[in-house]
C-alpha positions in Angstrom: -26.9 24.8 5.7 -23.7 27.3 6.3 -23.3 29.4 2.9 -19.5 30.8 2.2 -19.7 33.7 0.1 -16.3 33.1 -1.7 -14.3 35.8 -4.0 -12.0 35.4 -7.0 -9.0 35.7 -4.1 -11.0 33.2 -2.2 -10.5 31.1 -5.1 -6.9 32.0 -6.2 -5.8 31.3 -2.5 -6.7 27.9 -2.3 -3.5 25.4 -1.3 -2.9 22.2 0.6 -1.4 21.2 3.6 -0.5 18.8 6.6 -0.2 19.2 9.4 0.9 16.9 12.1 -0.7 18.5 15.8 -4.1 17.8 13.4 -3.0 14.2 12.7 -2.4 14.0 16.7 -5.8 15.6 17.1 -7.5 13.4 15.3 -5.7 10.3 17.1 -7.1 11.4 20.6 -10.5 11.4 18.9 -10.3 8.1 17.9 -9.3 7.5 21.7 -12.1 9.4 22.8 -15.4 8.3 20.8 -16.3 4.6 20.1 -17.6 5.0 16.6 -13.9 6.4 15.7 -12.2 4.5 17.7 -13.9 1.2 15.2 -13.3 2.9 12.4 -9.7 2.7 13.3 -9.4 -0.4 15.5 -6.5 -2.1 13.7 -4.6 0.6 14.2 -5.2 1.5 18.1 -5.1 -2.4 18.2 -1.3 -2.5 16.6 -0.2 0.5 19.3 -2.4 -0.9 22.4 1.1 -1.0 24.1 2.2 2.0 23.3 -0.8 3.5 24.2 -1.6 2.4 27.5 2.5 3.2 28.3 1.1 6.8 27.2 -2.2 6.3 29.5 -0.2 5.4 32.5 2.9 8.0 32.2 -0.1 10.9 31.6 -3.9 11.7 32.9 -5.1 11.9 28.7 -8.8 13.3 30.1 -8.6 16.6 29.5 -7.5 16.4 25.8 -10.0 13.6 25.7 -12.7 16.2 27.3 -12.1 18.6 24.5 -12.3 15.5 21.2 -15.1 14.1 22.1 -17.8 13.4 19.4 -20.6 15.9 21.2 -19.0 19.1 20.4 -16.0 21.0 18.2 -12.5 20.7 18.8 -11.0 24.3 20.1 -9.7 26.0 17.3 -6.3 26.8 19.4 -5.1 23.3 19.5 -5.2 23.1 15.3 -3.0 25.8 14.3 -2.7 26.9 10.9 0.2 25.4 9.1 1.7 28.2 7.7 3.6 26.3 5.2 3.3 23.2 3.0 3.9 20.6 6.2 3.7 21.6 9.5 6.3 20.8 11.8 5.0 19.2 15.2 7.6 21.4 17.7 6.2 24.5 15.7 2.7 23.7 16.2 2.8 22.5 20.0 4.6 25.3 20.5 1.9 27.9 19.1 -0.4 26.2 20.9 1.6 27.2 24.2 1.7 30.3 22.9 -1.7 30.6 22.8 -3.4 33.7 24.4 -4.7 32.5 28.0 -8.1 34.8 27.4 -8.3 32.8 23.7 -8.0 29.4 25.3 -10.3 30.2 28.2 -13.2 31.3 26.2 -13.0 28.3 23.6 -12.5 25.5 26.0 -15.4 26.9 28.3 -17.7 27.4 24.7 -16.5 23.5 24.5 -17.3 22.6 28.1 -20.8 24.2 27.3 -21.4 21.7 24.3 -20.0 18.9 26.4 -22.1 16.0 28.2 -21.0 15.4 32.2 -17.3 15.2 32.7 -15.2 14.5 35.9 -14.8 17.5 38.3 -10.8 17.6 38.6 -11.1 17.3 34.7 -12.8 20.7 34.8 -10.8 22.2 36.9 -7.6 21.1 35.1 -9.0 22.8 31.7 -9.6 25.8 34.0 -6.6 26.3 35.6 -3.8 29.3 34.9 -2.4 27.0 32.3 -4.4 24.7 30.0 -2.6 25.5 27.1 0.7 24.1 28.1 -1.0 21.1 29.4 -2.6 20.0 26.6 0.7 20.8 24.7 2.3 18.2 26.6 -0.9 15.7 25.9 -0.5 16.2 22.4 3.4 15.7 22.6 3.0 12.6 24.0 1.0 11.0 21.6 2.9 12.2 18.9 5.4 10.6 20.3 4.5 7.4 21.3 1.8 6.6 18.6 2.1 8.4 15.7 5.6 9.6 15.4 6.7 5.5 14.4 4.7 5.6 11.9 4.9 9.2 10.3 7.1 8.6 7.6 4.2 6.1 6.4 1.4 8.7 7.0 3.3 12.0 5.3 4.0 9.6 2.4 0.3 9.0 2.3 -0.7 12.4 2.3 1.9 13.6 -0.1 0.6 11.2 -2.6 -3.1 12.5 -1.9 -2.4 16.0 -2.0 -0.7 15.6 -5.6 -3.8 13.6 -6.9 -5.8 16.5 -5.6 -3.1 19.0 -7.1 -3.5 17.3 -10.4 -8.0 17.9 -10.0 -7.4 21.1 -9.3 -5.6 21.9 -12.3 -7.6 19.9 -14.8 -11.0 20.2 -13.4 -11.0 22.7 -10.8 -12.0 23.1 -7.3 -15.8 21.8 -7.8 -14.1 18.3 -8.6 -11.5 18.7 -5.9 -14.1 19.5 -3.2 -16.8 16.3 -4.9 -14.0 14.2 -3.5 -12.9 14.5 -0.8 -15.9 16.3 0.9 -19.4 15.5 -0.9 -21.3 17.0 1.8 -19.6 20.7 0.6 -20.8 21.8 -2.5 -19.5 25.2 -5.0 -22.7 26.9 -6.3 -22.3 30.2 -8.8 -19.5 31.7 -6.2 -20.7 30.2 -2.9 -19.6 27.4 -1.0 -22.5 25.5 0.7 -21.7 23.7 3.9 -24.2 20.9 4.8 -24.7 21.4 8.5 -27.8 21.9 10.7 -27.9 25.3 11.4 -28.4 28.6 9.0 -25.5 31.2 8.6 -23.9 33.5 5.6 -20.7 34.7 6.3 -17.9 35.4 3.6 -14.0 34.4 3.9 -12.7 37.8 3.7 -10.1 37.0 1.2 -7.9 34.3 3.3 -8.5 31.8 0.7 -9.1 27.7 1.7 -6.7 25.2 2.9 -7.0 21.8 2.2 -5.7 19.3 5.0 -5.8 15.3 4.3 -6.2 13.3 7.1 -5.5 9.7 7.5 -7.4 9.2 10.7 -9.9 11.7 10.1 -12.0 8.9 8.3 -15.1 9.0 8.2 -15.6 12.6 8.9 -14.7 15.8 7.5 -13.7 18.9 9.6 -14.7 22.9 8.4 -13.3 25.0 10.2 -13.4 29.1 9.6 -11.9 30.5 13.1 -11.3 33.5 12.8 -12.1 36.6 10.0 -7.9 36.5 9.3 -7.4 32.4 8.6 -8.5 31.0 5.5 -11.5 28.1 6.0 -9.3 25.3 6.2 -11.3 21.8 5.5 -9.9 18.9 6.8 -10.9 15.0 5.0 -9.9 11.4 4.7 -6.8 11.3 2.5 -6.7 8.5 -0.5 -5.0 5.4 0.1 -5.3 5.0 3.8 -6.5 1.5 3.1 -3.5 0.7 1.6 -2.1 2.5 5.0 -2.8 0.0 7.5 -3.7 -3.3 5.7 -0.7 -4.2 3.4 -2.0 -6.0 0.1 -1.9 -9.6 0.3 0.7 -11.3 -0.7 -1.8 -13.7 -2.9 -3.0 -11.2 -4.9 -2.0 -10.5 -8.9 -0.2 -13.6 -8.6 -0.1 -14.4 -12.9 1.6 -11.0 -12.8 4.2 -11.5 -10.0 5.0 -14.9 -12.1 5.3 -12.6 -15.1 7.6 -9.9 -13.6 8.8 -11.1 -10.2 7.5 -10.2 -6.7 8.8 -6.9 -6.1 7.9 -5.4 -9.4 4.3 -6.7 -9.3 3.9 -5.1 -5.5 5.8 -1.6 -6.5 3.1 -1.3 -9.7 0.2 -2.6 -7.3 1.5 0.5 -5.3 1.1 2.9 -7.5 -2.9 3.4 -7.3 -1.5 7.2 -6.5 1.7 8.8 -7.9 4.7 8.9 -5.4 8.3 9.1 -5.2 10.7 6.7 -4.7 11.3 7.2 -0.6 7.6 6.6 -0.3 7.8 3.6 -2.0 10.7 2.3 -0.2 8.9 3.6 3.2 5.8 1.5 2.2 7.3 -1.7 1.2 9.8 -2.1 3.6 12.5 -2.3 1.1 15.9 0.8 0.1 15.1 3.5 -1.9 17.9 2.3 -4.2 16.7 -1.0 -4.2 12.9 0.2 -5.6 15.0 2.7 -8.2 16.4 -0.7 -9.6 13.1 -1.5 -10.0 11.2 1.0 -11.1 13.6 1.8 -13.5 13.0 -1.9 -15.1 9.0 -1.5 -15.1 9.4 1.9 -16.7 11.9 0.4 -19.8 9.1 -1.6 -20.3 6.3 0.7 -20.4 4.4 0.3 -17.3 5.1 3.1 -15.2 6.0 6.9 -16.2 7.7 9.5 -14.4 7.5 13.2 -13.6 9.6 15.8 -11.8 7.9 17.9 -9.2 9.8 19.9 -6.8 12.4 17.9 -5.5 10.9 14.9 -6.3 10.2 13.0 -9.5 7.1 11.0 -9.3 6.2 7.9 -10.5 2.4 6.7 -11.8 1.5 3.6 -13.7 0.6 3.8 -17.3 -2.2 2.5 -19.1 -0.2 -0.4 -20.5 0.4 -0.8 -16.1 -3.1 -0.6 -15.4 -4.0 -3.1 -17.8 -1.8 -6.0 -16.5 -2.8 -4.9 -13.0 -6.2 -5.1 -13.8 -5.2 -8.9 -16.0 -5.8 -7.8 -19.2 -2.7 -8.9 -20.3 -1.1 -11.5 -17.7 -0.3 -15.0 -19.4 -2.3 -17.9 -20.1 -1.8 -21.1 -18.3 1.3 -23.0 -19.8 -0.5 -25.8 -21.6 
């Protein structure tokens, strides 16, 4: 068990963020490890041709060697987001700018943990500019695999953050951790992390950063890379099943007949509160079309809305939930 001493400042500095490059790392982890590959087989199968094009153009082995499950990914490959949403170009530039001595130390430590790798791969990782090479590989995976789906992925991550932020405000950090990372627990000012080692550390008032991921399931990852960095907890985002497996058109047949196919789809998609643009991307419709249907659902008392920053967030009401469960579906015609 790793025990982290928390201060009041750590709790006050708890925040959420989205990191594009962390999603690329998780995709690399899924490619490199059979168990993770099985967990994301549908997505990888859908993108098999794109992955083959990347593999034909780039030797991915140095990156895959650092993302295997038999050790921890070097910290420099996961720069801490400075704002609520990281920008891929800036994150890759931070990886390239990592001091050479830090890169070498972290790579050597990782190679001591891993099983055998090819001599040419090891030489590439211990060459004069491995950070530049690794950033290039991450950029290739981003462009070829992640970017085409990024709008949907980002929408899923934003919905998760909205949900967890509301949980944080209503029930506290302990409830959030219980939901996102059951292997973590708060106990009398300490954060307990179940790991195969015993250690006691303090966070030095650096805070806690919660980063949802569409690709990390079924794992979580905790990183406290330096005394000046926050404790970063990466966890599976809510709703990733719907992200890769759209709901069946046969679901909620009675509701579809009552309010129409599109409005039933929208009501079904509001398992997590979200905004119009994210719904439009998820359903493959225009924002204007979705907004029109949301207005009808709101006038019928099936959804409500609230402004959060620049977005108007929609969520199902209790009546909407009841209708979706079937409690308000019409009886069969006589």
